[in-house]
N, C-alpha and C positions, 0 to 999 in steps of 0.2 A: 789258578783257574786256567790260564792261559795257555799251559801246559799241557793240561789233560786236555783241551780241544785240540791243540795241535795232536795229542796222541791216538785222539779220537779218528781226527782228518785222515791220518797216516797209517792206522788200521785199515780203515776202510779202502783207501789205496790200495793197500796190498790185499785186502779181501779180494779186491775187483780184480788187479793182476793177476793173482793166485788162482781166480776162476778162469780168467783170458787165457791162460798157460795153460792150465790142466784139464780143461774143457775140450780144447782143442784135441790135446795129445789123446783123451779118451775116447772120441769120436773119427780120429782119424782113418781107422781102418772101416769105419763102416762107410763113411762118405767116398773114400777113395775105390771102395770093391762095387761103389754103388747099390749097396742095397737099401741106404736110406739117401733122400736129400739133403743136402746141407741143414734147410730151415725144420727138416723135422728130427736129424740130428741132434741139433740143438736145443730143442724141445724134450728129446727123450735124456740127453743127457742132465737139463736144468732137473726134470721129471725125479731123475735117481739120486740126482744130488740133494734133494729135499729128502726123499723118503729114507736116503741113508740118514740123514737128518733126525728124523720119526724114529728109525728104529735104535741107532748108536746112542743118538742124544748126546749128552755131555760125558761119556765114558772117558775119554782121553782127558778131559780136562779134569774131570775127578782124580784121575791117575795121576796127573803131574801137581796138582793141588794137595796129592796126599802123603807128602814128604820127599818126594825125588824132587823138587827145588827148593830150595832155601826160602822162603820167602821174604827173610829179612833181607839177604842179598839183592832182591831185586826192586830196583828205583825205577820211578821214570824214564831215567837217563839211560839206563840199560834196557828197559823196554822199546825207547827210541832208538836206540841202536840195532836192538835185535832187529826191529821192522825195517832200519836202512838197509841191513844186511839182508834179509829177504827180499827186500824190492828190487835190490841192485844185482843178485842174484836171478829172481826171474827176467830181469830185463837181459841181461847178460846171455842167458843162455836162449832167449826167446829169440832174442836180434841173434845169437851166433846159430839157429838150429837147433841147437842141444835138446833133447828131451829131456827132462829133469820135473820131478814133483815133490 
């Protein structure tokens, strides 16, 4: 049960950092060209991220869950390791100013 709570906390941290990293990339041009003020650009990004979820739903998760990944191999520790790697990558590329998604 403790590992599950840790996994959820780490997944939420990854989600936050991923949004921080990717939303900034998606609005950089619109802010730097002064088409929108930063506040409105953030609202713009949040709105369209939510709309994308409504339109595309869980199709990616459904595809991954339909045989691409062997479910027997994926354990809690594998998920934790993948999240750790993804968080590290997001932080490294953010700190170095390398655009990635």
